[in-house]
C-alpha positions as CSV (number, residue, x, y, z in Angstrom):
1,M,-3.5,24.0,-9.0
2,Y,-6.6,21.7,-8.9
3,P,-7.5,19.0,-6.4
4,P,-6.7,15.4,-7.2
5,K,-9.4,13.3,-8.6
6,Q,-11.3,11.6,-5.8
7,H,-12.2,8.0,-6.5
8,Q,-15.4,6.8,-4.8
9,D,-17.2,3.5,-4.5
10,N,-17.8,3.1,-8.3
11,D,-14.0,3.1,-8.8
12,I,-13.1,0.7,-6.0
13,N,-11.7,-1.8,-8.5
14,H,-9.1,0.8,-9.5
15,L,-8.2,1.3,-5.8
16,I,-7.9,-2.5,-5.3
17,E,-5.5,-2.6,-8.2
18,V,-3.3,0.0,-6.5
19,I,-3.3,-2.1,-3.3
20,K,-2.4,-5.3,-5.2
21,T,0.3,-3.6,-7.1
22,Y,1.8,-1.5,-4.2
23,P,0.8,-3.6,-1.1
24,L,3.1,-1.9,1.4
25,A,0.8,0.1,3.5
26,T,1.4,2.9,6.0
27,V,-0.7,1.7,9.0
28,I,-1.7,4.4,11.4
29,S,-3.3,3.8,14.8
30,V,-3.8,6.2,17.7
31,A,-3.1,5.6,21.4
32,N,-3.2,8.3,24.0
33,N,-3.7,10.9,21.3
34,L,-0.4,9.9,19.6
35,P,-0.1,8.2,16.3
36,L,1.6,4.9,16.0
37,I,2.8,4.2,12.4
38,T,4.1,1.0,10.9
39,H,4.8,0.0,7.3
40,L,3.5,-3.4,6.5
41,P,2.5,-5.3,3.3
42,L,-1.2,-6.1,3.4
43,I,-3.1,-8.5,1.1
44,Y,-6.6,-7.7,-0.1
45,K,-8.8,-10.8,0.2
46,D,-12.5,-11.3,0.5
47,K,-13.1,-7.5,0.9
48,K,-10.6,-7.4,3.8
49,L,-7.0,-6.6,4.3
50,I,-4.8,-9.3,5.9
51,G,-1.5,-8.5,7.6
52,H,1.1,-9.7,10.1
53,I,3.0,-7.7,12.7
54,D,5.8,-8.5,15.1
55,I,4.3,-9.1,18.6
56,N,6.8,-6.7,20.1
57,N,5.7,-3.8,17.9
58,P,3.6,-1.4,20.1
59,Q,1.1,-1.1,17.4
60,A,0.3,-4.8,17.6
61,K,-1.8,-4.1,20.7
62,L,-4.0,-1.7,18.7
63,L,-4.7,-4.0,15.7
64,K,-7.5,-5.9,17.5
65,D,-10.9,-5.5,19.1
66,N,-12.4,-3.7,16.2
67,R,-10.2,-0.7,16.8
68,D,-10.0,2.1,14.2
69,V,-7.1,2.1,11.8
70,T,-6.1,4.4,8.9
71,L,-4.1,3.1,5.9
72,I,-2.3,4.8,3.1
73,F,-1.1,2.9,0.0
74,S,1.3,4.8,-2.2
75,G,1.7,4.3,-6.0
76,P,4.2,6.0,-8.2
77,E,4.8,9.8,-7.9
78,C,7.0,12.5,-9.3
79,Y,7.6,16.1,-10.1
80,I,6.2,17.2,-13.4
81,S,8.1,19.9,-15.2
82,P,6.1,22.3,-17.5
83,S,8.8,21.6,-20.1
84,I,7.2,18.2,-21.0
85,F,3.9,19.8,-22.0
86,E,2.9,21.2,-25.5
87,T,1.0,24.0,-23.8
88,A,1.9,26.4,-21.0
89,H,1.5,25.0,-17.4
90,L,3.0,25.5,-14.0
91,P,5.1,22.9,-12.2
92,T,3.2,20.2,-10.4
93,W,3.5,16.9,-8.6
94,N,1.6,13.8,-9.8
95,Y,0.8,10.9,-7.6
96,I,-1.4,7.9,-6.9
97,K,-2.6,7.3,-3.3
98,V,-5.3,5.2,-1.6
99,H,-6.5,6.2,1.8
100,L,-8.6,3.7,3.8
101,T,-10.1,3.5,7.2
102,G,-11.2,0.3,8.8
103,K,-11.7,-1.8,11.9
104,A,-8.9,-4.1,12.9
105,R,-9.4,-7.5,14.5
106,A,-6.6,-9.9,15.6
107,N,-6.7,-13.6,14.5
108,T,-5.0,-15.8,17.1
109,D,-5.4,-19.0,15.2
110,K,-1.9,-20.3,14.6
111,V,-3.0,-22.6,11.7
112,A,-4.6,-19.6,10.0
113,L,-1.5,-17.5,10.7
114,K,0.7,-20.1,9.1
115,R,-1.6,-20.5,6.0
116,S,-1.7,-16.7,5.7
117,L,2.1,-16.3,5.8
118,I,2.4,-18.9,3.1
119,S,-0.4,-17.3,1.0
120,M,1.2,-13.8,1.4
121,T,4.6,-15.2,0.3
122,E,2.9,-16.8,-2.8
123,F,1.3,-13.5,-3.6
124,L,4.4,-11.4,-3.2
125,E,6.5,-13.9,-5.1
126,A,4.2,-13.9,-8.1
127,P,4.4,-14.4,-11.0
128,E,7.8,-16.2,-11.0
129,Q,7.5,-18.0,-7.6
130,K,11.3,-18.1,-7.1
131,Y,10.8,-18.9,-3.4
132,V,8.2,-21.1,-1.8
133,L,7.5,-20.9,1.9
134,N,6.8,-24.5,2.8
135,A,4.4,-25.4,5.7
136,D,7.1,-27.8,7.1
137,N,9.7,-25.0,7.3
138,P,11.1,-25.2,10.9
139,R,12.0,-21.5,11.0
140,L,8.4,-20.7,10.2
141,D,7.1,-22.8,13.1
142,K,9.6,-21.3,15.5
143,N,8.5,-17.8,14.7
144,L,4.7,-18.2,14.8
145,D,4.6,-17.2,18.5
146,Y,6.2,-13.8,17.6
147,I,3.8,-12.8,14.9
148,V,0.3,-11.4,15.2
149,M,-2.1,-11.9,12.3
150,F,-4.8,-9.3,11.9
151,E,-7.7,-8.5,9.5
152,I,-9.0,-5.1,8.6
153,T,-12.6,-4.6,7.5
154,I,-12.6,-1.5,5.3
155,T,-15.2,1.1,6.3
156,H,-14.2,3.9,3.9
157,W,-12.3,4.1,0.6
158,E,-10.8,7.2,-0.9
159,G,-8.5,7.3,-3.9
160,K,-6.4,10.4,-4.7
161,F,-5.1,10.3,-8.3
162,K,-3.4,13.4,-9.5
163,L,-2.2,12.6,-13.0
164,S,-2.6,15.9,-14.9
165,Q,-6.0,14.8,-15.9
166,D,-7.2,18.4,-16.3
167,K,-4.9,18.8,-19.3
168,K,-5.4,18.2,-23.0
169,P,-4.9,14.5,-24.1
170,S,-1.4,15.0,-25.4
171,D,-0.3,16.7,-22.2
172,I,-1.9,13.9,-20.1
173,N,0.0,11.3,-22.1
174,A,3.3,13.3,-21.6
175,A,2.7,13.5,-17.9
176,R,2.1,9.7,-17.6
177,E,5.2,9.0,-19.7
178,E,7.2,11.3,-17.4
179,L,5.8,9.6,-14.3
180,V,7.0,6.2,-15.6
181,R,10.4,7.6,-16.7
182,A,11.1,9.7,-13.5
183,Y,9.9,7.0,-11.1
184,K,12.4,4.5,-12.5
185,I,15.3,7.0,-12.7
186,N,14.6,8.4,-9.2
187,I,14.7,4.9,-7.7
188,E,17.9,4.0,-9.5
189,Q,19.6,7.3,-8.5
190,F,18.4,7.1,-4.9
191,L,19.8,3.6,-4.4
192,K,23.1,4.5,-6.0
193,N,23.4,7.6,-3.7
194,I,22.3,6.0,-0.5
195,F,24.2,2.6,-0.7
C-alpha cells in the first residue's frame, strides 16, 4: 500500500472545492489535554472559514481568542475490491480528506451573525434556493443570543487524496467509477437499515 497523495499549497483550489462541496467539518479543539469535537458546516470566504455554534456547546468557549483548532473535511470514500481492476491488485480503501489547522476568533456582532446565517443558508440551499432565510424572520431574531459566530484563519492546509492514482489509467478510472457507485449505494443501504 502506498501513502495518499499529499496536496500542498499549489493545489489549494482543489482543497477549497472539497470544502465547498462537503462543508460539514469535524472541528477539534483541545482543553485540559482532552479533545472536544463538534461537527459543523463551515463556509469558506475571503480565505477564512465562517461557522456558528450553539452557545451551550462546551467547544464554543474554545473558538475564540486566536485559539488553535484542527478541522477535517471528508469527501467520498469506499472500499475498492481488486475485482474491478484489469490488473492484479490488493484490496484498498479510497478517500478524499482535507486536514486544516487554524486560529479561531469569535465575532460577537449580532448584525454580522444574522447576515452570516442568511448567507450560509443561501450557500447551502444553492442552486435551487427552495428556502430563503429572511432577515425579518422572528425565529431568527429570537435565537441570535444562543448562537456564537466564529471565523477561522487557516494556518496549514493538507489534502489527502487516495484514489488509486498509482495504477494504470484504466484501473484509475475503474476505481473512480467504483467510488461513485459504492458511495451512492452505501448511503442508500445505510439509511434503509438504520431508519
